[in-house]
N, C-alpha and C positions, 0 to 999 in steps of 0.2 A: 504492500500500500504505499502511496506517496505522501508527500508532505501536504497537508491540508491548507489551502487557501482559497478565500473567496475575497472578491473587492470590498464587500460589506464587513467582513472580518478584518482587513487590513484598515479600512477607514476609522472602525471602531478602535482598533488599537493603537492608530494614530492619534485620535481624539483622548483615549484615556492615558496612553503611555506618552505621547508627546507633549501633552500639556504638562508634564510634571519631571522633565529630565533632572532639573535641580532638586525636586523633591526626591525622586529616586537616589541621587547622590548623596544628599542630607541623611536620608534613612537606610542608607546601605549597611550599617552595621546591625540595624534591627532586622534585616534580612539575611544576615548571617555572613554577610561580606564586608570587607574593608575597602575605602575608596581606593581607586588605583594610585599606586604611588606609595601607598602606606603599608603594605605587605612586608613581612620580615623577610629580607633576601641577603642577610649578610654572609650566609654561607656561601652562595653563588658568587655574589659581588667579589669576595675575599680572594676568590680564584683568579680574578683577572685586575686586581687593583694596581698592578704594576703598570699598566698601560690604559686602562679604560678611560673614556673621557666623555662627558655629556656634551661638552662643547668641541669646536676644533682645535685640536693642540697646536701650541705655537710652533713646535717642532713635530709635525706629524709623522715624518719619515723616522724619526727616533722611536716614536710610539709604535711604527710598523714593525720595526727591528725587535723592540720588547715584545709585541705581541707575537711574532713568530717564535721566539724563543720559548715563551710560556706554553703557547698551543702545541709545540712540538714536544716538549716534555711531559704535557699533560696527555696527550694522545699516543705518544710511543712509537709504533710503527706506523708514520704518516702514509708511507708507500703502501702498505697493505690496506689502510683505510680507504686511500684514494682508488686503489684497484678494486675494491668491493663496491665502492660507489659507481665507478665506472662500468664494472658489469653490469649493475642493475639499470643503468641507463642504456647500455646497448640493448637489454632485454626489452626495454619499454619503447624504444625506438623502433626494434623489430615488430612489436605489437601494433604501434601507430601505422606503419607501414604496411602491415597486413590488413589494418582496419581501412586503409585508404584503398587498397586494391579491392576490397569486397564491397564496400559501400561508397566510394567515390571520394571521402573526405575522412581526415584523421580526426576531427572535432565532434564531440557530441551534440546533438540537435535535439532541441524538444519544442513544443507547440506551447505557446502562451496559455491558450484555453487549459492545457493540461495541468499548468500550474494551477490555475484558479478552481479547477474541478479535480484536483487531488488524483491526477492521473499520471503524475510521473511515477514510474516504477522504481522499485528498489534497484533493479539492474541499470536504470539510466542514471539514478543517483550516485551509485558506485563508479561508474564511467565517469562522470562528471568530476568526482573527487579524484579519480586516478590521472585524469587528463589535465584538470586545472583550469579548463576553459570550455565554453560551450556559446552556441547560437540558439537564441530564442526566436522561433519563427513566428511572424504575425504579431509581434508584441505590440505593435499599434497598427490600426487599419491603414491601409495605403494612402487613402484619400487625405486622412488626417496628416500623414507626415508630408505629403506633397504640398498640403496647405501651409504648414509650418515652413517647408523650403521656401515657397512663395514669399511668406510673410518675412522671412529673414532677408531674401533678395530686395524687396521693397524697402526693408529698414536700411540697408547698406546703401541702396540707390537713392533713397530720399535724403540721406545725411551725406551724400557724395563721397562715400569711403575710397572710391578709386583714386579721388583727387587729393585726399588728405593722408592715406596710407604711407607710411614712412619706411616700410620694410621691417624685417626681422630686428628685435631690440635685445635678444639675449642669445648666449653662447651656449646654453645648456648641452645642446646636441654636438658641440664642438669636438668631442673625442672620438666621435665615430666616423667611419670612413665614408659612409653616404651622407649627402646632405639631409636637411630638414624637409618635410613634406610642406604643402601649401597651408599654413595655418593662420587663421584671422583671429586677432586678438580682440574679440568681440563677446561680450559676456551677459548683457542685460536686455536683449531683444525680447518681445512678447513670445517669439516662436521658442527659444531657449528655455525661458523660465516657465511656460505652459508644459514643456514635457518634463522638467524637473520635478514640478510639482502635481504631476499627473497620477491618478490612483492607479493606473497599469504600471507605471514606473514604480510607485511604491510597493506594490504588489511583488515585482520580479525583485527588487532589491531585497525585501523580506526573505524572499525565499533563498536567494544568493548568501545573505548574511547567516541563515540558519544552517548552512552546509558546514560552518565553522563550529568549533567547540569553544562556547562562549562562556562556560564556568569551568575554572580550572584554578589550581594553586589557592583555593580558598577564597574566589571572589568571582564576581560575574564582569566581565571586561567590557562589555558593550551591550546595548538594547538592540536586538536584531530586527525589531519592528519600528524603529524610528530611525530615519536617515538625516544626517546633515545635509543641507542643500549646498553641494559642493560647486561652485561656478567653473566651468571650464571653456574652452574656445571651440570653434568650428573648423572643419577642413572643407575646402571647396577646391577640386581639381577638375578642370575643364576637358571635353575631348581635345584629342592632339597633343596633351601633355607629354613631355618627356622629363621624367623625374628620376633621379638616382636612388630614390627612396630614402630609407632610414636604417641605419645598421643595425645588428641586434643588441640588445640591451636590456636591463631591468630598471625599473624607478624606485623611488621610496628610499634613498639613500644608496650611496656608494662605499666611501671610506667608513661610513658609519656602520656598516655591517660587521666589520672587524672591531671596531673600536667604542662603539655605542653601548653604555651597560645594559640598557633594555634589549638590544638585538643579541648581546652576549648571553643573556638570560634565555632569549628566544630559541637561540642556536646552540644551547649547552649540551644537548645530547649529541649533536655533530662533534663539538669541540671536546667532548668527552670520549670520542670515538664509539660512540653507540648509534649508529646511522639506522640501523633497524627500527630503533625506538622512536625516532624523530618523526614528529607529525606536523607537517606543514599546515594543517587546519587547526591546530591549537592557538587559540587567540592570546595566550599569555604572554603579558609583557608588551606585546607589539604597540597597543596604543600609548606606552610609555615613551616611544622612540620620538625624538624631537630631531630632525634633520639639522644638519649644523647650518648657521647662517653664512650667507654669501653675497656680496654686493652684484646688482644687475645680472640675476640668473634666476631661473625657474626653480622652486622647490614645492614640497607638498607639507602643509602644515596639518593636514589631516590624516587620521588612519582610513585606509580604504582595503576592504576585504577583496574588491574586485575593480579592476579598471574596466571601462566599456565605452562603447559608444552605439549609437543609434544610427542605421542607414537611412539619410535621405535621398537615395538614389539606388538604382539597381546596380551590381557590380559583379563581373565575372572574377573567379578566382585567379584568373591569369593576366589581370589588368592593374598590377602594382598594388596589391592588397596586404592586409595585415598577415604576418606570419608569427606562429608561436613556437615554442619547444614546449609540447604538451604534457610536461613533466614537472610537478610542483616541487618534488624533491631534488630536481637538478641544482637548487640553490646550494646543496652541499658540495658538488663539485666545483662551484665557483668560489666557494669559501676555503676549499681545502687545496686548490691548484696553486696559490701563491706559497704555500708552504713546501713545496718542491725544490729540489736542489737546483733546479735550472732557471729559477727566477731570482733576480738581484735582492739582496737582503733587505732594501729599504723601498721595494716596489711591490704593486699589487697587481700585476698584469694588465697594466695600462689604466688603472684607476687614477683619476686626478680630483682635486678639491672642486667642488662646485659643478661637477659633470655628472652625467648618467653613468651607471656601471657598465662598461662595455664587455661584449661578448666578440672575441675575435677568432679567426683561423689559426693566427699563431699560437694563442694560449689555450684555445678551447675548441679545438676542430671536430672533437665528438659531438659536442652540443650544436655546432653549425649543422653538421650532417641532420640532425633531427628536426631543423624548421619545418613546419608544416602550414600551408596556406589554409586561411577559412575557406569555406565553400562558397560557392555563388550565393549572393545574399539579394534580396528584393527591398526595396523601400519599405520600411516598417520593421524590419528584423533588427535585432540588438545582438551585439557581439560583446562577450565578457571573459577576462582572464584574470585568474588569482593574482594578487599584488607582487609574488615572487616569480610569476612566469616571465621567462625570457621571451620578448618579442621583436618584431622588426617590420618594416614596410618594404616590400619588394620593389626594385626599379621598374619602370615601365617606358616604351617607346611608342610615340604616337597613340596615346590612350584612347580606347574607344568607349565612348560615353562619359558620362560624369562619374566621379568619385568623391561624393560629397558625405560628410558623416558629422554628428553632433557628439560630443564628448559628455557623457554623464557616467559617473562610477556609482559605485555602492560605498556609501561611508556612514556607517551605522553610529548613532549617538553614543558617546562616552565623553568623560571629562576634556580630553583633548580636542573631540570635534565639536564640542559645546562652546569652548573657548575660541576656536577658529571661527565658528558661527556668529559670533558677536563682530568679528572684524569684517566678515563678509557682508553683515547687515550695515555696517558703516560705509563700506565701498558701494553696496546696492543703492543706498539712498542718495549718494552723490553722483552715481553712475560712473564711478571710478574703475581703475584695474584693482581686482582682488589683490591682496597682500603677497600671495604666492607667486605673482607674476609681475614682470617688469613694468613699472607704473608709465602706461602709455596714455591712458586716460582719455581715449578717442570719444567716449559716450558721455561725457560729463554734460554736453550743452546739445546733445542730439534730441530730435523730436521722436515721439512714439515709442519712447523707452518705457518697459514694463516698470510699474511705480507699486508702492506698499499697498495701495488699496485694491490691486490686483490678485494679491495673495489669498491662496485658499487655505484651509486649516493645515494640509500637508506643507505647503511653503512657509506658513507661519511657525510651525513645529520645526522645520528643517532650518531656519534662521534664529531659533531660540526666542521667538515672540511668544509662544505659548508653551 
């Protein structure tokens, strides 16, 4: 039997739970949980105190050297552990390729109506957790999505975006071999806000959040049924585009994954040599991660269970689309690879402060071989991938058709996301760029911007107003 969801149930949960995120935090101890950050973690923290840092170390290369020394001693036979992880990944890639051959895609696919009517089977759920990614078919009616697409275009045209746009303002993807895709730094159109606060989006986000283990280490880490309204941008790629795509990488921190205390606790099983027991779906400590602060770059101040986008146009799998390595546990390979002897002692296989975590043929050839494209998608389908999953955008020459998407993740409410929601609200009210992005502020004077009076209950809860 699948997880039970109905739009009425999700709406009721948002009204009941979404109106009380502060109360839930205040009353956490009465429910048997300690507030995030208050749990006694001295035993684990003491293992890494020689190098761990909640902020960017002044001499991060020295911290890397100390980290490698500590982890090698703790793991013991690093080569044997890395070989174990590599063998697991080879087996998973073989399974993915077999699935591609038999079904046409290595990605799990489910219908949105199956989420609502509890028809997602145990087998489907198991495959989603194994792959760490999925396509939700018919997430939104096609006509609705095409209307949002037209509304977004009208918003851009009415405010003369083509004339005022100054080009990319950040270097977040600068460490990747391929260039960035065509991302528009627009956040507050009616179309974007309507999809973020739509009940069908809330239902899908709750379903995805509930794939995670939310209660562990004596506390509840997030509320799966209330999501912070996380503003992101849109991608518009017209027919005929020639694009180098975007090289494989992961988000949500790079250097932090080896040095931040919360990540060290989240990955403690790996760093203790117990790969089999590592669970990438355990939320423990992840909402405590705060990415290091850098100037003029993109970061993520929210905890996202899944990154995702909704298709605004039909896209074929051979037209420069998203690829993932559908193996959530592949993060272990990324974390262990710099500990091998062929990597300079003060380096992490291409990791640089303020950049994404890169995946390259030089350092991670096995992972690159497993990259798998999404299946063909239609306008109204949505695409999702676990926050650890490696992903890329394939290059394309003379693209056929449009390649337009609207980025909307799943960011369940927790103290971290509640804090960022307050910052988002301030930016929303001004029409400014959100704090996680370079301050370009195109929309502050634009007409037809979405406003506070247009928020529904889901939107108000997602911005911390209820």
